[in-house]
C-alpha positions as CSV (number, residue, x, y, z in Angstrom):
1,M,-21.9,47.0,-35.5
2,R,-22.3,46.5,-31.7
3,K,-23.7,43.1,-32.2
4,S,-21.2,41.9,-34.1
5,S,-18.9,43.2,-31.8
6,S,-20.4,41.6,-28.8
7,V,-20.5,38.4,-30.5
8,F,-17.1,38.6,-31.5
9,Y,-15.9,39.1,-28.2
10,L,-18.1,36.6,-26.9
11,S,-17.0,33.9,-29.1
12,L,-13.3,34.9,-27.8
13,A,-14.5,34.5,-24.4
14,L,-15.9,30.9,-25.2
15,L,-12.7,29.9,-27.1
16,A,-10.7,31.0,-24.3
17,V,-12.4,28.9,-21.7
18,T,-12.9,26.0,-23.7
19,S,-8.9,26.1,-24.5
20,G,-8.3,26.5,-20.8
21,V,-10.5,23.2,-20.1
22,T,-8.7,21.8,-22.9
23,L,-5.3,22.3,-21.5
24,G,-6.4,21.2,-17.9
25,Q,-7.8,18.1,-19.1
26,K,-4.4,17.5,-21.0
27,K,-2.5,18.3,-17.7
28,N,-4.6,16.0,-15.4
29,N,-4.5,13.2,-18.3
30,K,-0.7,13.4,-18.2
31,I,-0.3,12.0,-14.6
32,Y,-1.8,8.8,-16.1
33,T,1.0,8.0,-18.8
34,K,3.6,5.6,-18.5
35,P,6.4,8.2,-19.2
36,Y,4.8,10.4,-16.3
37,I,4.3,7.7,-14.2
38,T,7.7,6.1,-14.1
39,G,9.3,9.7,-13.8
40,V,7.3,10.4,-10.6
41,M,8.2,6.9,-9.2
42,E,11.9,7.3,-9.5
43,K,11.8,10.6,-8.3
44,V,9.6,9.4,-4.9
45,A,12.3,6.6,-5.0
46,D,15.5,8.6,-5.5
47,W,14.6,11.1,-3.1
48,Q,13.9,8.6,-0.2
49,L,16.8,6.6,-1.0
50,A,18.8,9.8,-0.4
51,N,17.0,10.7,2.9
52,P,16.6,8.0,4.9
53,V,14.7,8.2,8.2
54,E,17.0,7.9,10.9
55,I,14.6,7.3,13.6
56,N,13.9,4.2,12.1
57,V,17.6,2.9,12.5
58,R,17.9,4.0,15.9
59,N,14.5,2.6,16.6
60,E,15.4,-0.6,14.9
61,N,11.8,0.0,12.9
62,D,13.1,-2.2,10.1
63,W,9.4,-2.9,9.2
64,A,8.8,0.9,8.0
65,R,12.0,0.7,6.1
66,A,10.9,-2.8,4.7
67,A,7.7,-1.3,3.5
68,F,9.9,1.1,1.3
69,Y,11.7,-1.4,-0.2
70,T,8.7,-3.6,-1.5
71,G,8.3,-0.2,-3.2
72,V,11.8,-0.2,-4.5
73,M,11.3,-3.4,-5.8
74,A,8.2,-2.5,-7.8
75,T,10.3,0.5,-9.4
76,C,12.8,-1.7,-10.6
77,R,10.4,-3.8,-12.2
78,T,8.4,-1.1,-13.6
79,T,11.5,0.7,-14.9
80,Q,14.2,-2.0,-15.7
81,N,16.8,0.5,-14.0
82,Q,19.3,-1.8,-12.4
83,K,20.1,0.9,-9.4
84,Y,17.2,0.1,-7.6
85,L,17.7,-3.9,-7.6
86,D,21.2,-2.7,-6.4
87,A,20.0,-0.4,-3.8
88,A,17.6,-3.4,-2.9
89,T,20.0,-5.6,-2.6
90,A,22.9,-3.8,-0.3
91,W,20.3,-3.2,2.0
92,S,19.1,-6.8,2.2
93,Q,23.0,-7.5,2.7
94,S,23.4,-5.3,5.4
95,F,21.4,-7.6,7.4
96,D,23.1,-10.6,6.1
97,W,19.6,-11.9,4.4
98,K,18.1,-12.6,8.2
99,L,15.3,-11.3,9.6
100,A,15.2,-9.7,13.3
101,Q,15.9,-11.1,16.6
102,R,12.1,-11.6,17.7
103,L,11.1,-14.5,16.0
104,R,7.1,-14.3,16.7
105,H,6.7,-10.8,15.7
106,A,5.5,-10.2,12.3
107,D,6.8,-6.7,11.9
108,D,10.3,-8.4,11.8
109,H,9.1,-10.9,9.0
110,A,8.3,-8.1,6.6
111,K,12.0,-7.9,5.4
112,G,11.4,-11.3,3.8
113,Q,9.1,-9.8,1.2
114,T,12.5,-8.1,-0.7
115,Y,14.6,-11.2,0.1
116,L,12.3,-13.2,-1.6
117,E,11.9,-11.0,-4.7
118,I,15.5,-10.9,-5.0
119,Y,15.8,-14.4,-4.9
120,E,13.1,-14.8,-7.6
121,L,15.7,-13.2,-9.9
122,K,19.3,-14.7,-8.5
123,K,17.9,-18.0,-7.0
124,D,21.0,-18.0,-4.1
125,P,19.5,-20.4,-1.4
126,A,21.3,-18.3,1.3
127,M,18.6,-15.2,0.4
128,I,15.8,-16.8,1.8
129,A,17.7,-19.6,4.2
130,D,16.7,-17.6,7.5
131,I,13.3,-16.7,6.3
132,K,12.6,-20.7,5.9
133,S,14.0,-21.4,9.4
134,T,12.0,-19.0,11.1
135,F,8.9,-20.1,9.5
136,D,9.9,-23.6,10.2
137,S,10.5,-22.6,14.1
138,L,7.0,-21.0,14.2
139,I,5.1,-23.9,12.4
140,A,6.7,-26.5,14.8
141,N,5.6,-24.1,17.7
142,P,2.5,-22.5,16.7
143,R,-0.2,-20.3,18.6
144,K,-3.2,-18.5,17.1
145,G,-3.4,-15.6,14.9
146,R,-5.0,-13.6,17.3
147,D,-2.0,-14.2,19.5
148,D,1.0,-13.6,17.5
149,W,-0.9,-11.4,14.7
150,W,-3.0,-9.2,17.0
151,W,-2.7,-6.2,15.3
152,C,-3.9,-5.5,11.8
153,D,-0.8,-4.0,10.8
154,A,0.6,-7.5,11.2
155,L,-1.3,-8.7,8.1
156,F,1.0,-6.9,5.6
157,M,4.3,-8.0,7.2
158,A,4.0,-11.5,7.3
159,P,1.3,-13.0,5.1
160,P,2.7,-12.1,1.8
161,V,6.7,-13.5,3.0
162,L,4.7,-16.8,3.5
163,A,2.9,-16.6,0.1
164,R,6.2,-15.9,-1.6
165,L,8.2,-18.6,0.5
166,A,5.6,-21.3,-0.5
167,A,5.6,-20.2,-4.0
168,A,9.6,-20.3,-4.3
169,T,9.9,-23.4,-2.6
170,G,6.8,-25.9,-3.1
171,D,6.3,-26.3,0.4
172,N,2.4,-25.9,1.3
173,R,3.2,-26.1,4.5
174,Y,3.8,-22.3,4.5
175,L,0.0,-22.0,3.2
176,T,-1.7,-23.8,5.4
177,Y,0.0,-22.0,8.5
178,L,-0.6,-18.8,6.6
179,H,-4.5,-19.6,6.1
180,T,-4.7,-20.7,9.9
181,M,-3.1,-17.2,10.8
182,F,-4.6,-15.0,8.8
183,W,-8.1,-16.0,9.4
184,D,-7.9,-16.4,12.9
185,T,-6.6,-13.0,12.9
186,H,-9.5,-12.1,10.7
187,D,-12.3,-13.4,12.9
188,F,-10.7,-11.5,15.9
189,L,-10.4,-8.0,14.2
190,Y,-12.9,-7.5,11.2
191,D,-16.0,-6.1,11.7
192,K,-18.6,-8.0,9.5
193,E,-21.0,-5.2,9.2
194,D,-18.4,-2.1,8.0
195,H,-16.2,-4.5,6.5
196,L,-13.0,-2.9,7.6
197,F,-10.5,-3.9,10.4
198,Y,-10.0,-2.6,13.9
199,R,-6.3,-1.9,14.4
200,D,-6.3,-3.9,17.6
201,R,-8.5,-5.2,20.6
202,N,-8.5,-1.6,22.0
203,F,-10.4,-0.3,19.2
204,F,-13.6,-2.8,19.6
205,N,-15.5,-0.2,21.8
206,K,-13.6,2.9,21.0
207,K,-15.9,5.8,19.1
208,T,-15.0,8.9,17.5
209,P,-15.5,12.2,18.9
210,S,-19.0,12.1,16.5
211,G,-19.7,8.8,18.3
212,K,-18.6,6.7,15.1
213,K,-16.6,3.5,15.0
214,T,-13.4,4.0,15.1
215,F,-11.1,2.3,11.8
216,W,-7.8,3.5,11.1
217,A,-6.9,4.1,7.6
218,R,-3.4,3.1,7.4
219,G,-4.1,0.0,9.8
220,N,-6.8,-1.1,6.8
221,G,-4.3,-0.2,4.2
222,W,-1.5,-2.6,5.5
223,V,-4.4,-5.2,5.5
224,I,-5.6,-4.8,1.9
225,A,-2.4,-4.1,0.5
226,G,-1.2,-7.4,2.1
227,T,-4.4,-9.4,1.0
228,V,-3.0,-8.2,-2.5
229,R,0.2,-9.3,-2.1
230,V,-1.5,-12.8,-0.6
231,L,-3.2,-12.9,-3.7
232,Q,-0.5,-12.7,-6.2
233,Y,1.5,-15.6,-5.1
234,L,-1.4,-17.6,-4.0
235,P,-2.6,-20.3,-6.4
236,K,-5.9,-19.7,-7.9
237,S,-6.7,-23.6,-6.8
238,D,-5.8,-22.7,-3.6
239,P,-9.3,-23.7,-1.6
240,Y,-9.0,-20.2,0.2
241,Y,-8.0,-18.5,-2.8
242,D,-12.1,-17.3,-3.4
243,K,-12.4,-16.4,0.4
244,Y,-9.4,-13.5,0.2
245,V,-10.8,-12.3,-3.1
246,N,-14.5,-11.9,-1.2
247,L,-12.3,-10.1,1.9
248,F,-10.8,-7.6,-0.8
249,R,-14.1,-7.0,-2.3
250,E,-15.8,-6.2,0.6
251,M,-12.9,-4.0,1.9
252,A,-12.7,-2.1,-1.5
253,A,-16.6,-1.3,-1.4
254,S,-16.2,0.4,2.1
255,L,-12.9,2.1,1.1
256,K,-14.7,3.5,-1.9
257,K,-17.7,4.7,0.0
258,A,-15.2,6.2,2.6
259,Q,-12.8,8.2,-0.2
260,S,-13.1,12.1,0.1
261,K,-13.6,14.6,-2.6
262,D,-9.9,15.4,-3.2
263,G,-9.9,11.4,-4.1
264,L,-7.4,10.8,-0.5
265,W,-8.6,9.2,2.6
266,R,-8.7,10.5,6.1
267,P,-6.7,8.9,9.2
268,S,-10.4,7.9,10.4
269,L,-12.2,6.1,7.7
270,L,-15.9,6.6,9.2
271,D,-15.5,10.4,10.6
272,E,-13.4,12.9,8.2
273,Q,-13.5,15.6,11.2
274,E,-11.7,13.3,13.8
275,V,-8.5,14.4,11.8
276,P,-9.6,16.6,9.0
277,H,-6.3,16.1,6.7
278,P,-5.5,14.2,4.1
279,E,-3.1,11.0,4.8
280,T,-1.0,9.5,2.1
281,S,0.2,6.4,3.5
282,G,-3.5,4.7,3.6
283,S,-4.5,6.5,0.7
284,S,-1.5,5.2,-1.4
285,F,-1.9,1.5,-0.2
286,F,-5.8,1.7,-1.3
287,C,-4.6,3.1,-4.3
288,Y,-2.5,0.2,-5.1
289,A,-4.9,-2.4,-4.1
290,M,-7.9,-1.3,-5.9
291,A,-5.6,-0.6,-9.0
292,W,-4.5,-4.2,-8.8
293,G,-7.8,-5.3,-8.4
294,V,-9.0,-3.7,-11.4
295,N,-5.9,-4.8,-13.5
296,N,-6.8,-8.5,-12.5
297,G,-10.3,-7.9,-13.3
298,I,-11.5,-8.7,-9.5
299,L,-12.6,-5.1,-9.1
300,D,-15.4,-4.0,-11.6
301,K,-13.4,-1.2,-13.8
302,K,-16.3,1.2,-14.6
303,E,-16.9,1.0,-10.8
304,Y,-13.3,1.4,-9.6
305,L,-11.3,3.0,-12.3
306,P,-12.7,6.5,-11.2
307,V,-11.9,5.7,-7.5
308,V,-7.8,4.9,-8.7
309,K,-7.7,7.8,-10.8
310,S,-9.2,10.0,-8.4
311,A,-6.6,8.8,-5.8
312,W,-3.6,8.9,-8.0
313,K,-4.3,12.7,-8.9
314,G,-4.8,13.4,-5.1
315,L,-1.6,12.0,-4.2
316,N,0.4,13.3,-6.9
317,D,-0.8,16.7,-6.0
318,L,1.2,16.1,-2.6
319,V,4.5,15.2,-4.1
320,T,6.8,17.7,-3.9
321,P,9.2,18.7,-7.1
322,E,12.0,17.1,-5.3
323,G,10.0,13.9,-4.8
324,R,8.9,14.1,-1.4
325,L,5.6,12.5,-0.5
326,Q,3.7,14.8,2.1
327,W,1.1,14.3,4.8
328,V,2.2,10.9,5.6
329,Q,1.0,9.9,9.5
330,P,4.0,9.5,11.7
331,I,4.3,5.8,13.2
332,G,1.3,5.2,15.4
333,G,-1.3,2.9,15.9
334,S,-4.3,5.2,15.6
335,P,-5.9,8.4,13.5
336,E,-4.0,10.9,14.8
337,K,-2.8,14.7,13.4
338,V,-0.9,14.7,10.1
339,T,0.8,17.8,9.0
340,A,2.2,18.8,5.3
341,D,5.8,18.2,6.2
342,N,5.3,14.8,7.5
343,Y,7.1,12.0,5.6
344,Q,8.1,8.4,6.2
345,E,9.5,5.7,4.1
346,Y,6.7,3.4,4.5
347,G,4.5,6.1,2.6
348,S,7.0,6.1,-0.1
349,G,6.8,2.6,-0.6
350,A,3.3,2.7,-0.6
351,F,3.3,5.5,-3.4
352,L,5.5,3.3,-5.3
353,L,3.7,0.5,-5.1
354,A,0.5,2.2,-6.5
355,G,2.4,3.5,-9.0
356,S,3.5,0.1,-10.3
357,E,0.0,-0.9,-10.8
358,M,-1.1,2.6,-12.5
359,V,1.3,1.8,-15.3
360,K,-0.1,-1.2,-15.9
361,M,-3.9,0.7,-16.7
362,K,-4.7,0.9,-20.5
């Protein structure tokens, strides 16, 4: 009796453990399903639309909100919910479809990504007239990439606008200008040993407290996401297409090595201890870019799918029940402290972009 009782209770214990694992697996796998992904995208988009970051308005940080609206448009395409197109259109109309006053500053070009995406749907020339005149002026009076796009963030702000503008107009002058500017900035800021971008010239010789090179997570997030958004509109026949693909693969390989155990990345990519906290804006951009790479056969699925799934899980663990993405590093230009209650519009936008690619995965 004792032996049979022991076997009975052991069987019950094993059944409980097995059931617990199965339930846990089901809960974890749920986050990769289309209903879950579209649901969390709408929740994050709705919360951020209802809670605009007022400092961005006061300081005219239009680029921060522009990054968010790239995600709003991604949510619109993913869910087919008209309210997101309406929100993006209203935001664009509030600027009369114009870019900002600083002609040469890439931050002020970022809104053009949303204008052009709406133009694709509505074909109203007024929506892209100011974008055309802005870049026509720059093409007529060019400078080096490292002079106008001297910080790596710029490679998200302006290049996708130029790629989309060329696709919308059929005018390859915009691609010629894009390639000239992008690759000069690349030659200036890209570390060919670690395959990551310095934020700007001030970081060429700046070391972390433990003596490692300083590569800022969100800065590299801007770059790899911007590269993806160029590739989406760049013809494969373009002589520079493979060069962008090779850059994307190099960066992805380096970022894969820098991923932390929780699936996220720290603000300082090569030194987790410099700022030992997760950071969700850079992590969202990395998740987005690598998911796109897997979906389009540019990154090996067997190698990168685990990276992407781990990142998506880590990000979703940090979305509050009401839809606020936590641990977003505030506006800045270097690895800095992050707290759980930090949020920003560009973080939400990057998360929505990530979701738009996760939902396409089989």
